[in-house]
N, C-alpha and C positions, 0 to 999 in steps of 0.2 A: 251103268254102276258108276261109271268116271265122271258124267254130267250131274249125277245127284251129288256127288262128293264135291266136286268144283262149286256148285252153286250154294250147299251148304257153308263151304270155305267163305265165299263172297258174303254171305248173309252174316257170317259170325264176324267179317273183320269191318262191316260197317256197324254192327253193334257195339264192338270196341271202339268205335271213332265216336259214336255219338256219346258213348259212356264218360270218353275222355274229354270230350267237349264238354259236356253237363259239368262237369267236375272241375271245371276252370284249367285243363290242359296241364301248363307247367306250374299252376300253383299260384301263380301271380293275383290271379282274380279272388282267390280265398283270402289271401293275405291282406289284400284290400278291403276286403269285406270284414275282416276281423279286428283292422286297425282302426282305433277308436278315432270319431272325427274331432274337428276343435270346435269348440263351442260356438256359435253363431257370434257371439258378442266380439271375439276375436278378430274377425276378420277386418280389415280397414276399410274406413269410411271413403265413399265416393265423395271428391270434391265437389262434385256437382250438388250432392245432398245437403250440402252444409250450407245455413242460411248467411246470406250478407250480412254481414259485421260493420260498424262504424270504428275507426279508430279514434279514441278519445283524447289522443296525444298532439295531432296534427290535423289540420283542416286539409280536405283533399286535393290533390293536385288537379284532377280533372273538372268536368262539368258539375257544377251544383244548383241543386234549385235554387230560384230566385227567392227572395224575400215572400213577395207576392203568393207564392205556391207552398208557402209554409203552412200548410192547414192539416190537420190530423183527421184522420176518418171518421171520427167522431169528438163532437164537444170542441175547445180551443184552444190554444196556448196564451199561456199569460204571457205580458211583455217580455219580463225578463228571460222567461222561456224562448222567446222568439229571438231577444239578442244573444243568447246561448246557440241557439240553431243556426243563426245567420252566416251562410258563406260555408258551413258545416255537412251540409247535407249532399252527400252524392245525388247526382239527378236521377237516378232509378229507384231510390232507397226511401222507404216510408220515414219521415222525420219524428215520427214517435219512437221508432226504434233508436235514432241518433240520441234522442232526448234521455231515453232510458240509462244509455252508457253514462250519461253524465249525473244522473240521480243516483246512479249505485257506487260512481264515486262520494258522491255525497254522504250517501249512506255508511258506505265503510267509514269516512274521515269521524262523522257523528257517532259510531258504536265505540270505534276506538277511542277517541277523544273522551268519551264519557268515562271510559276504563282508566285510561292512564293519558293524559295529553301529550306527553313527552313521546309515547309510542305514536301517537298518530304523526305528530311533527316528524319523527323519524321515518315514519314510513312514506311522507311526503318526498322527505330529503332523497331516500333511498331509490324513489320511484317505483314503490310498491304499490301506490294507487294512481292508477293510469287518468291523466286529463283532470288531476287534482286542481290546478289552479285556475283554469276555466269554470271549472263546475264550481268551485265556492265563488267565485268571483259573480257568478252570473246565478247560480242555483240556490246556494246557501251561505250566503255572506255573512252569516253568523260565525260560520266557523273561518272568518277571516285572522283571528289572531292566530291561529294555528298556520295558516299559510305566509305571513310576515313572520313567525318565528323561524319557519322553513326556508323562507327565502334567504335568509342571513347565512345559513348551513349550508354544509357539504358533506359528501359520503365518505364512507371509508375508502381506503387505498391510496393512491397518491394525488397530489394537489400541485400544480406548479403556481409560483407566486401569491400564497396565502396573504391574506391581509392579517397584519399584525393583532395581536390581541389573546385573549385567553378564553379557550371553549371546553365545553363540556361534551364527554361521549355520550350518547343516548343508547347504552347499553347496560346490563347486568353481568355481563360476561367479565370473567375475571382473567381473561385472557387477553385483553384489549392493549396493544402497545404501539408506541409512537415515535417517531424522529423527524427532526427539522434539521435540515442542510441547508449551508449556504453556497453561494455563489462556486466557491473553489472546492464545493463536494464536502466539505468539512462538516462535521456535525455540531450544531449550534446548542441543542438542546434535546434529551429522550425520557421517556418514561414511559410507566409510572416509575418512582424511583424504588419503592418495595411494590411487593406482588397484594393487588388489590382484594379486598375481601368481599365476599358476596353482598351485592345491596350497595357496597360504597361508591362514592360518584368518582370518575375519573376525568382530570382535567388536562390540559395541555397549554402552554403558554408559546406562543408563536411569537419569535423576536423580531424587531425590524429587519431586513435584509434576509429573511428566509426565503429561499427560492424554490424549496421543496419540500414538503411535508407528506409523510408516510406514514399512514396506520394499519393496524391488522385486527380484526377482531373488535372492532370498536364502533361498527354499524354506521353512526352518523354523527356528527359533530355541530353544535350550534353555540354561538357567544354565551360564555359563563354569565 
């Protein structure tokens, strides 16, 4: 009788242990299962999966493809495209991919200029269209007037020793303000004198002897 009772107790204990294991024991497994998983798209991408891209702002510092090897997988490059690519294609990169970055910069300039030339000029001055200078020079020279205007301008913020003259802000903002200071730190001029109205052009006159010109909310400046 004693042996039967002992055996029954052992079997009962084993059954209880199996039940506890299958139910997650301390409940952590159940909590984990009940917790919703983040969407797959929220996971950070592995840098190794990202395709190599070219920087349109500067030529690479490492080895580059010689001009004789600037050959696309299909078709051929035009002379101006080869000029753009010269010294710009990293050794292990497809030159067509590098060319595409320049073409995209041209397309952005063209689309923006079609709607608003000032906006296109300002975008180049502000550095919002990477590689615009070389792209326009070699791939879309018809946009050179936009580039020429941008080359005479400067961006919002602080500029040291600016050239004297009258400049126009390329913005529709009514919060644009500016200040010009001399060598001793004194304010030589500031503006606008009255709060600008929506769509009103804002100009600033930089006097000779100005050592620092600071603007806020003005986006970019070009000669008026």
